[in-house]
KOLKOL-981232 format. One record per residue (C-alpha): residue number from 1; residue in three letters; z, y, x. Coordinates in steps of 0.001 Angstrom, whole numbers, plus 500000, padded with zeros to 6 digits. Example, Ala and Ser with C-alpha at 12.3 -4.5 7.8 and 13.67 -1.06 7.14 Angstrom:
<resi->1; resn->ALA; Z->507800; Y->495500; X->512300> $
<resi->2; resn->SER; Z->507140; Y->498940; X->513670> $
//
This chain:
<resi->1; resn->MET; Z->499878; Y->499881; X->500220> $
<resi->2; resn->GLY; Z->499428; Y->503581; X->501012> $
<resi->3; resn->ALA; Z->501893; Y->506350; X->502115> $
<resi->4; resn->ALA; Z->501063; Y->507461; X->498780> $
<resi->5; resn->MET; Z->500395; Y->506198; X->495470> $
<resi->6; resn->ARG; Z->497654; Y->507306; X->493893> $
<resi->7; resn->VAL; Z->497506; Y->508668; X->489998> $
<resi->8; resn->PRO; Z->495224; Y->505997; X->488830> $
<resi->9; resn->THR; Z->497513; Y->503500; X->490734> $
<resi->10; resn->SER; Z->500454; Y->504476; X->489148> $
<resi->11; resn->ILE; Z->499201; Y->504330; X->485475> $
<resi->12; resn->LYS; Z->498257; Y->500700; X->486593> $
<resi->13; resn->ILE; Z->501380; Y->499576; X->487252> $
<resi->14; resn->ALA; Z->503502; Y->501811; X->484528> $
<resi->15; resn->LEU; Z->500982; Y->500202; X->481671> $
<resi->16; resn->HIS; Z->501806; Y->496301; X->483480> $
<resi->17; resn->ALA; Z->505326; Y->496748; X->483660> $
<resi->18; resn->LEU; Z->505264; Y->497965; X->479603> $
<resi->19; resn->GLY; Z->503068; Y->494825; X->479500> $
<resi->20; resn->GLN; Z->505765; Y->492576; X->481086> $
<resi->21; resn->ASN; Z->508100; Y->493661; X->477945> $
<resi->22; resn->ARG; Z->505882; Y->494197; X->475421> $
<resi->23; resn->LEU; Z->508819; Y->493444; X->472178> $
<resi->24; resn->ARG; Z->511154; Y->496058; X->473802> $
<resi->25; resn->SER; Z->508059; Y->498650; X->474540> $
<resi->26; resn->GLY; Z->506925; Y->498199; X->470674> $
<resi->27; resn->LEU; Z->510902; Y->498548; X->469514> $
<resi->28; resn->THR; Z->511387; Y->501721; X->471790> $
<resi->29; resn->ALA; Z->507490; Y->503597; X->470682> $
<resi->30; resn->LEU; Z->508821; Y->502707; X->467542> $
<resi->31; resn->GLY; Z->510997; Y->505948; X->467099> $
<resi->32; resn->ILE; Z->507868; Y->507781; X->468368> $
<resi->33; resn->ILE; Z->505747; Y->506236; X->465891> $
<resi->34; resn->ILE; Z->507835; Y->506650; X->463079> $
<resi->35; resn->GLY; Z->508834; Y->510484; X->464094> $
<resi->36; resn->VAL; Z->504687; Y->511278; X->464898> $
<resi->37; resn->GLY; Z->503942; Y->510130; X->461440> $
<resi->38; resn->ALA; Z->506497; Y->511775; X->459468> $
<resi->39; resn->VAL; Z->505799; Y->515004; X->461256> $
<resi->40; resn->ILE; Z->501958; Y->514154; X->460229> $
<resi->41; resn->THR; Z->502693; Y->513610; X->456279> $
<resi->42; resn->MET; Z->505563; Y->516081; X->455778> $
<resi->43; resn->VAL; Z->503105; Y->519075; X->457075> $
<resi->44; resn->GLY; Z->500376; Y->517463; X->455668> $
<resi->45; resn->ILE; Z->502264; Y->517818; X->452121> $
<resi->46; resn->GLY; Z->503164; Y->521373; X->453149> $
<resi->47; resn->ASN; Z->499852; Y->522448; X->453587> $
<resi->48; resn->GLY; Z->498901; Y->520634; X->450528> $
<resi->49; resn->ALA; Z->501036; Y->522620; X->448550> $
<resi->50; resn->LYS; Z->500571; Y->526071; X->450504> $
<resi->51; resn->ALA; Z->496218; Y->525673; X->450304> $
<resi->52; resn->GLN; Z->497022; Y->524465; X->446516> $
<resi->53; resn->VAL; Z->499008; Y->527951; X->445728> $
<resi->54; resn->GLU; Z->496415; Y->529910; X->447851> $
<resi->55; resn->ALA; Z->493435; Y->528354; X->445608> $
<resi->56; resn->GLN; Z->495495; Y->529611; X->442205> $
<resi->57; resn->VAL; Z->496250; Y->533011; X->443395> $
<resi->58; resn->ALA; Z->492524; Y->533259; X->444573> $
<resi->59; resn->SER; Z->491727; Y->532389; X->440839> $
<resi->60; resn->LEU; Z->492884; Y->535384; X->439676> $
<resi->61; resn->GLY; Z->489599; Y->537065; X->441208> $
<resi->62; resn->GLN; Z->488980; Y->539601; X->443632> $
<resi->63; resn->ASN; Z->490660; Y->542077; X->444686> $
<resi->64; resn->VAL; Z->492923; Y->542482; X->441890> $
<resi->65; resn->ILE; Z->495861; Y->544508; X->441341> $
<resi->66; resn->GLN; Z->498478; Y->543157; X->438575> $
<resi->67; resn->VAL; Z->500299; Y->546385; X->436615> $
<resi->68; resn->SER; Z->503266; Y->544760; X->435095> $
<resi->69; resn->ALA; Z->506195; Y->545808; X->432358> $
<resi->70; resn->GLY; Z->509284; Y->546290; X->434268> $
<resi->71; resn->SER; Z->512914; Y->545975; X->433197> $
<resi->72; resn->SER; Z->514608; Y->548384; X->430768> $
<resi->73; resn->SER; Z->518065; Y->548908; X->430157> $
<resi->74; resn->SER; Z->520352; Y->548795; X->426983> $
<resi->75; resn->HIS; Z->522383; Y->551471; X->425672> $
<resi->76; resn->SER; Z->525312; Y->550238; X->427339> $
<resi->77; resn->SER; Z->523080; Y->550010; X->430903> $
<resi->78; resn->VAL; Z->522380; Y->546144; X->430891> $
<resi->79; resn->ARG; Z->519553; Y->545592; X->432585> $
<resi->80; resn->LEU; Z->517123; Y->543529; X->430366> $
<resi->81; resn->GLY; Z->515439; Y->542129; X->433452> $
<resi->82; resn->LEU; Z->511458; Y->542295; X->434395> $
<resi->83; resn->GLY; Z->508833; Y->542351; X->431673> $
<resi->84; resn->SER; Z->511705; Y->544132; X->429371> $
<resi->85; resn->SER; Z->510314; Y->547459; X->429705> $
<resi->86; resn->SER; Z->507997; Y->548335; X->426322> $
<resi->87; resn->THR; Z->506365; Y->551789; X->428385> $
<resi->88; resn->LEU; Z->502795; Y->550120; X->429287> $
<resi->89; resn->THR; Z->500186; Y->551474; X->426907> $
<resi->90; resn->VAL; Z->496638; Y->551256; X->426289> $
<resi->91; resn->ASP; Z->496436; Y->554938; X->426981> $
<resi->92; resn->ASP; Z->497372; Y->554216; X->430125> $
<resi->93; resn->ALA; Z->495179; Y->551717; X->431163> $
<resi->94; resn->ASP; Z->492632; Y->554475; X->429993> $
<resi->95; resn->ALA; Z->493666; Y->556644; X->432560> $
<resi->96; resn->LEU; Z->493775; Y->554247; X->435550> $
<resi->97; resn->GLU; Z->490262; Y->553395; X->434928> $
<resi->98; resn->ARG; Z->489322; Y->557335; X->434496> $
<resi->99; resn->GLU; Z->491195; Y->558992; X->437129> $
<resi->100; resn->ILE; Z->491618; Y->556584; X->440178> $
<resi->101; resn->ALA; Z->488057; Y->556373; X->441646> $
<resi->102; resn->ASP; Z->488445; Y->553258; X->443687> $
<resi->103; resn->VAL; Z->489240; Y->551418; X->440205> $
<resi->104; resn->VAL; Z->486138; Y->549750; X->439118> $
<resi->105; resn->VAL; Z->487578; Y->547939; X->435575> $
<resi->106; resn->VAL; Z->491098; Y->547502; X->433943> $
<resi->107; resn->SER; Z->492160; Y->545140; X->431018> $
<resi->108; resn->PRO; Z->495015; Y->545795; X->428785> $
<resi->109; resn->GLU; Z->496961; Y->542856; X->428323> $
<resi->110; resn->VAL; Z->499012; Y->541520; X->425449> $
<resi->111; resn->ARG; Z->500429; Y->538119; X->424820> $
<resi->112; resn->ILE; Z->501784; Y->535640; X->422455> $
<resi->113; resn->THR; Z->503209; Y->531842; X->422437> $
<resi->114; resn->THR; Z->502035; Y->530478; X->418676> $
<resi->115; resn->GLN; Z->500754; Y->527584; X->416769> $
<resi->116; resn->VAL; Z->497045; Y->527253; X->416531> $
<resi->117; resn->VAL; Z->495098; Y->525242; X->413799> $
<resi->118; resn->ALA; Z->491775; Y->523874; X->413791> $
<resi->119; resn->GLY; Z->490873; Y->521820; X->410738> $
<resi->120; resn->ASN; Z->493544; Y->519076; X->410199> $
<resi->121; resn->ARG; Z->494379; Y->519617; X->414056> $
<resi->122; resn->ASN; Z->497105; Y->522345; X->416000> $
<resi->123; resn->TRP; Z->497868; Y->523019; X->419030> $
<resi->124; resn->SER; Z->500984; Y->525448; X->420500> $
<resi->125; resn->THR; Z->499236; Y->528156; X->423147> $
<resi->126; resn->GLN; Z->499041; Y->530907; X->424845> $
<resi->127; resn->ILE; Z->497410; Y->533680; X->423230> $
<resi->128; resn->TYR; Z->495689; Y->536715; X->424971> $
<resi->129; resn->GLY; Z->494446; Y->539972; X->424086> $
<resi->130; resn->GLU; Z->492564; Y->541238; X->426648> $
<resi->131; resn->SER; Z->489132; Y->543257; X->427243> $
<resi->132; resn->PRO; Z->485749; Y->542040; X->428145> $
<resi->133; resn->ASP; Z->485730; Y->543226; X->431403> $
<resi->134; resn->TYR; Z->489115; Y->540710; X->431845> $
<resi->135; resn->PHE; Z->486467; Y->538036; X->432579> $
<resi->136; resn->SER; Z->484890; Y->539271; X->435498> $
<resi->137; resn->ILE; Z->488176; Y->540570; X->436818> $
<resi->138; resn->ARG; Z->489381; Y->537139; X->436590> $
<resi->139; resn->GLN; Z->485349; Y->535892; X->437370> $
<resi->140; resn->TRP; Z->485923; Y->533002; X->434765> $
<resi->141; resn->PRO; Z->482613; Y->532048; X->433739> $
<resi->142; resn->LEU; Z->481967; Y->530610; X->430552> $
<resi->143; resn->GLU; Z->480594; Y->526645; X->430293> $
<resi->144; resn->ASP; Z->479774; Y->527380; X->426826> $
<resi->145; resn->GLY; Z->478992; Y->530332; X->424462> $
<resi->146; resn->ALA; Z->479513; Y->533725; X->425103> $
<resi->147; resn->ILE; Z->482290; Y->536610; X->425812> $
<resi->148; resn->PHE; Z->483600; Y->539045; X->423182> $
<resi->149; resn->THR; Z->481926; Y->542850; X->423374> $
<resi->150; resn->GLU; Z->483494; Y->546322; X->423543> $
<resi->151; resn->GLN; Z->482205; Y->546758; X->419965> $
<resi->152; resn->ASP; Z->484317; Y->543561; X->419112> $
<resi->153; resn->VAL; Z->487555; Y->545774; X->420855> $
<resi->154; resn->ARG; Z->486717; Y->548440; X->419003> $
<resi->155; resn->GLY; Z->486399; Y->547049; X->415576> $
<resi->156; resn->ALA; Z->489194; Y->544417; X->416323> $
<resi->157; resn->THR; Z->486817; Y->541831; X->415223> $
<resi->158; resn->LYS; Z->488735; Y->538542; X->414863> $
<resi->159; resn->VAL; Z->486806; Y->536080; X->417744> $
<resi->160; resn->ALA; Z->488108; Y->534484; X->420389> $
<resi->161; resn->VAL; Z->487401; Y->532604; X->423740> $
<resi->162; resn->ILE; Z->489036; Y->529523; X->424713> $
<resi->163; resn->GLY; Z->489886; Y->527444; X->427629> $
<resi->164; resn->SER; Z->488532; Y->524064; X->428006> $
<resi->165; resn->LEU; Z->492042; Y->522455; X->427152> $
<resi->166; resn->ALA; Z->492523; Y->524218; X->424248> $
<resi->167; resn->ALA; Z->488885; Y->523231; X->423335> $
<resi->168; resn->GLU; Z->490025; Y->519534; X->423759> $
<resi->169; resn->GLU; Z->492791; Y->519552; X->422083> $
<resi->170; resn->LEU; Z->491843; Y->521371; X->418737> $
<resi->171; resn->PHE; Z->488248; Y->520093; X->418748> $
<resi->172; resn->GLY; Z->488301; Y->516688; X->420665> $
<resi->173; resn->ASP; Z->484289; Y->515975; X->421455> $
<resi->174; resn->GLU; Z->482929; Y->518224; X->418815> $
<resi->175; resn->ASP; Z->481263; Y->521764; X->419832> $
<resi->176; resn->PRO; Z->483766; Y->524501; X->419268> $
<resi->177; resn->VAL; Z->481404; Y->527191; X->419405> $
<resi->178; resn->GLY; Z->480842; Y->528918; X->416178> $
<resi->179; resn->GLU; Z->484321; Y->527229; X->414311> $
<resi->180; resn->ILE; Z->487285; Y->528539; X->413154> $
<resi->181; resn->VAL; Z->490534; Y->528437; X->414430> $
<resi->182; resn->ARG; Z->493500; Y->529916; X->412686> $
<resi->183; resn->ILE; Z->496072; Y->531757; X->414694> $
<resi->184; resn->LYS; Z->499224; Y->533090; X->412621> $
<resi->185; resn->ASN; Z->497110; Y->531832; X->409719> $
<resi->186; resn->VAL; Z->494348; Y->534544; X->410961> $
<resi->187; resn->PRO; Z->491000; Y->532956; X->410998> $
<resi->188; resn->PHE; Z->489479; Y->533502; X->414348> $
<resi->189; resn->THR; Z->485143; Y->532402; X->415627> $
<resi->190; resn->VAL; Z->485281; Y->530528; X->418404> $
<resi->191; resn->VAL; Z->482134; Y->532276; X->420047> $
<resi->192; resn->GLY; Z->482882; Y->530658; X->423586> $
<resi->193; resn->VAL; Z->483855; Y->527728; X->425895> $
<resi->194; resn->LEU; Z->485461; Y->529098; X->429527> $
<resi->195; resn->THR; Z->485129; Y->526795; X->432700> $
<resi->196; resn->SER; Z->487753; Y->524979; X->433969> $
<resi->197; resn->LYS; Z->490499; Y->526830; X->436257> $
<resi->198; resn->GLY; Z->493132; Y->524617; X->436669> $
<resi->199; resn->ALA; Z->496781; Y->525964; X->437226> $
<resi->200; resn->SER; Z->497941; Y->529447; X->437834> $
<resi->201; resn->ALA; Z->499988; Y->530796; X->440679> $
<resi->202; resn->SER; Z->503121; Y->530938; X->438205> $
<resi->203; resn->GLY; Z->502280; Y->527139; X->437474> $
<resi->204; resn->SER; Z->500938; Y->527678; X->433240> $
<resi->205; resn->ASP; Z->497657; Y->526061; X->432862> $
<resi->206; resn->GLN; Z->495062; Y->528441; X->432326> $
<resi->207; resn->ASP; Z->492331; Y->525924; X->430749> $
<resi->208; resn->ASP; Z->495296; Y->526053; X->428005> $
<resi->209; resn->ASP; Z->494509; Y->529336; X->426941> $
<resi->210; resn->ILE; Z->492788; Y->531674; X->424114> $
<resi->211; resn->ILE; Z->491646; Y->535087; X->424808> $
<resi->212; resn->ILE; Z->490869; Y->537535; X->421992> $
<resi->213; resn->PRO; Z->489922; Y->541331; X->421762> $
<resi->214; resn->TYR; Z->493445; Y->542991; X->422532> $
<resi->215; resn->THR; Z->493155; Y->545387; X->419806> $
<resi->216; resn->SER; Z->493139; Y->542221; X->417311> $
<resi->217; resn->ALA; Z->496060; Y->540566; X->418893> $
<resi->218; resn->MET; Z->497710; Y->544306; X->418539> $
<resi->219; resn->LYS; Z->496362; Y->544688; X->414642> $
<resi->220; resn->ARG; Z->495739; Y->541349; X->413010> $
<resi->221; resn->VAL; Z->497908; Y->538554; X->414834> $
<resi->222; resn->ILE; Z->501116; Y->540623; X->416200> $
<resi->223; resn->GLY; Z->500648; Y->542354; X->413427> $
<resi->224; resn->GLN; Z->502750; Y->546040; X->414902> $
<resi->225; resn->GLN; Z->502659; Y->548070; X->417332> $
<resi->226; resn->THR; Z->503067; Y->546833; X->420507> $
<resi->227; resn->ASN; Z->502862; Y->548006; X->424333> $
<resi->228; resn->LEU; Z->501369; Y->546161; X->426945> $
<resi->229; resn->ARG; Z->502830; Y->543153; X->429022> $
<resi->230; resn->ARG; Z->500837; Y->543889; X->432288> $
<resi->231; resn->ILE; Z->497265; Y->546215; X->432772> $
<resi->232; resn->ASN; Z->494668; Y->544079; X->434935> $
<resi->233; resn->VAL; Z->492863; Y->546042; X->437593> $
<resi->234; resn->GLN; Z->490046; Y->545136; X->439780> $
<resi->235; resn->ALA; Z->489937; Y->547613; X->442711> $
<resi->236; resn->ALA; Z->486460; Y->548086; X->444434> $
<resi->237; resn->ASP; Z->487130; Y->546147; X->447859> $
<resi->238; resn->ALA; Z->489955; Y->544518; X->449888> $
<resi->239; resn->ASP; Z->490223; Y->547579; X->452015> $
<resi->240; resn->ALA; Z->491119; Y->550246; X->448879> $
<resi->241; resn->LEU; Z->493864; Y->547752; X->447384> $
<resi->242; resn->GLU; Z->496570; Y->549525; X->449191> $
<resi->243; resn->GLU; Z->495543; Y->552838; X->448572> $
<resi->244; resn->VAL; Z->494386; Y->552176; X->444522> $
<resi->245; resn->GLU; Z->497922; Y->550434; X->444146> $
<resi->246; resn->THR; Z->499467; Y->553748; X->445658> $
<resi->247; resn->GLN; Z->497587; Y->556081; X->443422> $
<resi->248; resn->ILE; Z->498455; Y->553761; X->440286> $
<resi->249; resn->THR; Z->502219; Y->554050; X->440838> $
<resi->250; resn->ALA; Z->502184; Y->557697; X->441399> $
<resi->251; resn->LEU; Z->499453; Y->558117; X->438373> $
<resi->252; resn->LEU; Z->501824; Y->556083; X->436340> $
<resi->253; resn->ARG; Z->505353; Y->557486; X->437034> $
<resi->254; resn->GLN; Z->503760; Y->561246; X->436105> $
<resi->255; resn->ARG; Z->502792; Y->559647; X->432812> $
<resi->256; resn->HIS; Z->506369; Y->557939; X->432183> $
<resi->257; resn->HIS; Z->508010; Y->560973; X->433347> $
<resi->258; resn->ILE; Z->510233; Y->559371; X->436299> $
<resi->259; resn->GLU; Z->512070; Y->561180; X->438189> $
<resi->260; resn->THR; Z->512351; Y->561605; X->441894> $
<resi->261; resn->GLY; Z->514622; Y->558808; X->443103> $
<resi->262; resn->LYS; Z->514397; Y->556879; X->439699> $
<resi->263; resn->ASP; Z->513299; Y->553303; X->439635> $
<resi->264; resn->ASP; Z->509829; Y->552470; X->438195> $
<resi->265; resn->ASP; Z->509487; Y->551255; X->434648> $
<resi->266; resn->PHE; Z->506725; Y->549195; X->435970> $
<resi->267; resn->ILE; Z->505494; Y->546583; X->438601> $
<resi->268; resn->VAL; Z->502440; Y->546968; X->440511> $
<resi->269; resn->ARG; Z->501454; Y->543982; X->443014> $
<resi->270; resn->ASP; Z->498183; Y->543625; X->444191> $
<resi->271; resn->GLN; Z->496674; Y->540144; X->445003> $
<resi->272; resn->GLN; Z->497844; Y->540068; X->448663> $
<resi->273; resn->GLU; Z->501721; Y->540303; X->447792> $
<resi->274; resn->ILE; Z->500997; Y->537928; X->444862> $
<resi->275; resn->ALA; Z->499663; Y->535202; X->447703> $
<resi->276; resn->GLU; Z->502451; Y->536264; X->449956> $
<resi->277; resn->ALA; Z->505020; Y->535866; X->447136> $
<resi->278; resn->ALA; Z->503329; Y->532347; X->445661> $
<resi->279; resn->THR; Z->502894; Y->531023; X->449217> $
<resi->280; resn->ALA; Z->506460; Y->531766; X->450449> $
<resi->281; resn->THR; Z->508256; Y->528862; X->449194> $
<resi->282; resn->ALA; Z->505409; Y->526566; X->450135> $
<resi->283; resn->ARG; Z->505723; Y->527480; X->453776> $
<resi->284; resn->THR; Z->509277; Y->527190; X->453914> $
<resi->285; resn->MET; Z->508936; Y->523830; X->452589> $
<resi->286; resn->THR; Z->506547; Y->523170; X->455105> $
<resi->287; resn->LEU; Z->508743; Y->524570; X->458253> $
<resi->288; resn->LEU; Z->511904; Y->522347; X->456610> $
<resi->289; resn->LEU; Z->509608; Y->519299; X->456553> $
<resi->290; resn->GLY; Z->508003; Y->519960; X->459861> $
<resi->291; resn->ALA; Z->511583; Y->520369; X->461132> $
<resi->292; resn->VAL; Z->513263; Y->517398; X->459608> $
<resi->293; resn->ALA; Z->510454; Y->515059; X->461125> $
<resi->294; resn->GLY; Z->510767; Y->516691; X->464819> $
<resi->295; resn->VAL; Z->514278; Y->515254; X->464599> $
<resi->296; resn->SER; Z->512749; Y->512026; X->464378> $
<resi->297; resn->LEU; Z->510461; Y->512493; X->467767> $
<resi->298; resn->ILE; Z->513758; Y->513926; X->469215> $
<resi->299; resn->VAL; Z->515651; Y->510923; X->467957> $
<resi->300; resn->GLY; Z->512625; Y->508696; X->469354> $
<resi->301; resn->GLY; Z->512776; Y->510199; X->472599> $
<resi->302; resn->ILE; Z->516406; Y->509670; X->473382> $
<resi->303; resn->GLY; Z->515431; Y->505677; X->472504> $
<resi->304; resn->ILE; Z->512541; Y->505937; X->475304> $
<resi->305; resn->MET; Z->515668; Y->507574; X->477840> $
<resi->306; resn->ASN; Z->517803; Y->504581; X->476971> $
<resi->307; resn->ILE; Z->515419; Y->502120; X->477662> $
<resi->308; resn->MET; Z->514246; Y->503520; X->480954> $
<resi->309; resn->LEU; Z->517328; Y->503711; X->482338> $
<resi->310; resn->VAL; Z->518562; Y->500057; X->481252> $
<resi->311; resn->SER; Z->514724; Y->498989; X->483129> $
<resi->312; resn->VAL; Z->515598; Y->500990; X->486685> $
<resi->313; resn->VAL; Z->518523; Y->499080; X->486432> $
<resi->314; resn->GLU; Z->516945; Y->495707; X->485171> $
<resi->315; resn->ARG; Z->514132; Y->496917; X->488421> $
<resi->316; resn->THR; Z->516653; Y->497735; X->491126> $
<resi->317; resn->ARG; Z->515209; Y->495443; X->493227> $
<resi->318; resn->GLU; Z->511709; Y->496026; X->492844> $
<resi->319; resn->ILE; Z->512054; Y->499627; X->493741> $
<resi->320; resn->GLY; Z->513982; Y->499177; X->497228> $
<resi->321; resn->ILE; Z->510931; Y->496826; X->498062> $
<resi->322; resn->ARG; Z->508361; Y->499775; X->497371> $
<resi->323; resn->LEU; Z->510483; Y->502416; X->498766> $
<resi->324; resn->ALA; Z->510772; Y->499822; X->502101> $
<resi->325; resn->VAL; Z->506976; Y->498997; X->502325> $
<resi->326; resn->GLY; Z->505907; Y->502871; X->502465> $
<resi->327; resn->ALA; Z->506551; Y->504358; X->498938> $
<resi->328; resn->ARG; Z->507919; Y->507749; X->498726> $
<resi->329; resn->SER; Z->510598; Y->509047; X->496119> $
<resi->330; resn->ARG; Z->508103; Y->511107; X->494513> $
<resi->331; resn->ASP; Z->505355; Y->508027; X->493871> $
<resi->332; resn->ILE; Z->508393; Y->505994; X->491975> $
<resi->333; resn->LEU; Z->509250; Y->509554; X->490018> $
<resi->334; resn->ARG; Z->505496; Y->509525; X->488869> $
<resi->335; resn->GLN; Z->505242; Y->505575; X->488235> $
<resi->336; resn->PHE; Z->508890; Y->506384; X->485999> $
<resi->337; resn->LEU; Z->507554; Y->509379; X->484365> $
<resi->338; resn->MET; Z->503916; Y->507459; X->483852> $
<resi->339; resn->GLU; Z->505817; Y->504865; X->481739> $
<resi->340; resn->ALA; Z->507439; Y->506945; X->479791> $
<resi->341; resn->PHE; Z->504430; Y->509392; X->479072> $
<resi->342; resn->ALA; Z->502285; Y->505726; X->478148> $
<resi->343; resn->LEU; Z->505179; Y->504740; X->475824> $
<resi->344; resn->SER; Z->504949; Y->508008; X->473952> $
<resi->345; resn->SER; Z->501712; Y->508663; X->474262> $
<resi->346; resn->ILE; Z->500839; Y->505299; X->472554> $
<resi->347; resn->GLY; Z->503441; Y->505640; X->470024> $
<resi->348; resn->GLY; Z->502021; Y->508911; X->469050> $
<resi->349; resn->GLY; Z->498417; Y->507160; X->468537> $
<resi->350; resn->ILE; Z->500022; Y->505044; X->466141> $
<resi->351; resn->GLY; Z->501922; Y->507527; X->464688> $
<resi->352; resn->ILE; Z->499183; Y->510198; X->463825> $
<resi->353; resn->VAL; Z->496979; Y->506977; X->462191> $
<resi->354; resn->LEU; Z->499840; Y->506299; X->460488> $
<resi->355; resn->GLY; Z->500828; Y->509584; X->459412> $
<resi->356; resn->ILE; Z->497270; Y->509787; X->458377> $
<resi->357; resn->SER; Z->496802; Y->506863; X->456205> $
<resi->358; resn->ALA; Z->500294; Y->507805; X->454547> $
<resi->359; resn->SER; Z->499081; Y->511013; X->453759> $
<resi->360; resn->GLU; Z->495526; Y->509358; X->452048> $
<resi->361; resn->CYS; Z->498034; Y->507354; X->450435> $
<resi->362; resn->LEU; Z->500115; Y->509880; X->449003> $
<resi->363; resn->SER; Z->497575; Y->511870; X->447407> $
<resi->364; resn->LEU; Z->495567; Y->508679; X->446257> $
<resi->365; resn->VAL; Z->498885; Y->507120; X->444331> $
<resi->366; resn->ALA; Z->501083; Y->510000; X->443791> $
<resi->367; resn->GLU; Z->498353; Y->512783; X->443511> $
<resi->368; resn->TRP; Z->500331; Y->515236; X->445467> $
<resi->369; resn->PRO; Z->497930; Y->517729; X->447673> $
<resi->370; resn->THR; Z->498261; Y->517107; X->450924> $
<resi->371; resn->LEU; Z->496087; Y->518652; X->454115> $
<resi->372; resn->VAL; Z->495892; Y->517320; X->456925> $
<resi->373; resn->SER; Z->494423; Y->519301; X->459811> $
<resi->374; resn->LEU; Z->493556; Y->519307; X->463485> $
<resi->375; resn->GLU; Z->496164; Y->521920; X->464481> $
<resi->376; resn->ALA; Z->499115; Y->519828; X->463431> $
<resi->377; resn->VAL; Z->497245; Y->516284; X->464867> $
<resi->378; resn->VAL; Z->497319; Y->517668; X->468126> $
<resi->379; resn->ILE; Z->500451; Y->519777; X->467907> $
<resi->380; resn->ALA; Z->502508; Y->516407; X->466906> $
<resi->381; resn->PHE; Z->500739; Y->514178; X->469894> $
<resi->382; resn->LEU; Z->501083; Y->516888; X->472526> $
<resi->383; resn->PHE; Z->504707; Y->517053; X->471403> $
<resi->384; resn->SER; Z->505386; Y->513100; X->471670> $
<resi->385; resn->ALA; Z->503937; Y->513460; X->475376> $
<resi->386; resn->ALA; Z->506179; Y->515995; X->475833> $
<resi->387; resn->VAL; Z->509246; Y->514150; X->474548> $
<resi->388; resn->GLY; Z->508563; Y->511315; X->476408> $
<resi->389; resn->ILE; Z->508109; Y->513442; X->479607> $
<resi->390; resn->PHE; Z->510861; Y->515068; X->478455> $
<resi->391; resn->PHE; Z->513512; Y->512165; X->478381> $
<resi->392; resn->GLY; Z->511703; Y->510008; X->481123> $
<resi->393; resn->PHE; Z->512497; Y->512613; X->483678> $
<resi->394; resn->TYR; Z->515698; Y->511852; X->484013> $
<resi->395; resn->PRO; Z->515629; Y->508128; X->484332> $
<resi->396; resn->ALA; Z->512744; Y->508501; X->486617> $
<resi->397; resn->ARG; Z->514464; Y->510640; X->488967> $
<resi->398; resn->LYS; Z->517311; Y->508547; X->489292> $
<resi->399; resn->ALA; Z->515146; Y->505541; X->489708> $
<resi->400; resn->SER; Z->513563; Y->507757; X->492656> $
<resi->401; resn->LEU; Z->516753; Y->508673; X->494307> $
<resi->402; resn->LEU; Z->517865; Y->505007; X->494567> $
<resi->403; resn->ASP; Z->518582; Y->504205; X->498606> $
<resi->404; resn->PRO; Z->516283; Y->501540; X->499502> $
<resi->405; resn->ILE; Z->519161; Y->499435; X->501947> $
<resi->406; resn->GLU; Z->521317; Y->499381; X->498685> $
<resi->407; resn->ALA; Z->518371; Y->498876; X->496120> $
<resi->408; resn->LEU; Z->517365; Y->495980; X->498439> $
<resi->409; resn->ARG; Z->521080; Y->494215; X->498137> $
<resi->410; resn->TYR; Z->521234; Y->494893; X->494912> $
<resi->411; resn->GLU; Z->521381; Y->491691; X->492789> $
//
């Protein structure tokens, strides 16, 4: 053997040593396999949930700002919570569209939940009163029929556009366009059916909605003067969102006569803020799940260190012989580091395969959204390799510092 063992020789010796104790090597690598598999699976679940929420927020449309009713207080100064304020009006919506240059369109919104009847079927769902611009704001195309018009809004016409789930529940396999639905015993003609959009960022099923002109909702369904739940606003482009949001706040504070230092009676949130709020929980879950799985990797690393220490003791005489025939301390250090690295790397590779497989199984069987990114796979593998080197260094150093004479005498 030369004065120094080359890296390929160290790798060959390390793999040979691991192969002589396959069962022990396999059990040692099991901690890394489980750890990496858990990291890939958990991060896949977290990323899948985050991607699903982002898709739900994107379904709101592009460059959307939502102006919602804020909190009001009772006579005894008890705050009644978000949505309890009744100060948003149709005039406010008109003013936003008229006075803010970068506002493209707006849609005043009212909402009630009630039982809807079609023939001998009935279904409890949410009724939204909107303007025709709502469909362009939400970028929500029709599957069949047409949307209602501005003329329908002005005349408070009894027409409705329904979601795909509501259509299925009320009409089954029949074509709903042209049919009658009764909302609070008021007959509305279905003029269109929306394409499927799935769940919203708040978790409600958007396909279960029925949308009618907001004037029809106010005059014919609610039956009394009501203020708005929300004003949906579309800005000219994404760069204008912040400025438009500022202008909306200033204009509404002026219109509602809110004094300086007083709280707003409305909430203004742009799409980016909605996305950040909606994905915060998913992001936190991803970090927590990844941290828990990371602990498994550390436990696996401790297992590698323990077995490597046992291996050093068992192979003390072998180490002494190699030192006696010319191997240097750094050669012994490299050899045992290679063994630890090989254990963790092989375990990491197997763990990646198991983690991806587990993510796919969860997606198919439990119908959980999962998304395994290349970045997560690479980080998990590098971390597993780093764990092997970190926890293998102490046993390797201990082996390299053995005295050749004492090692040769070891029984």
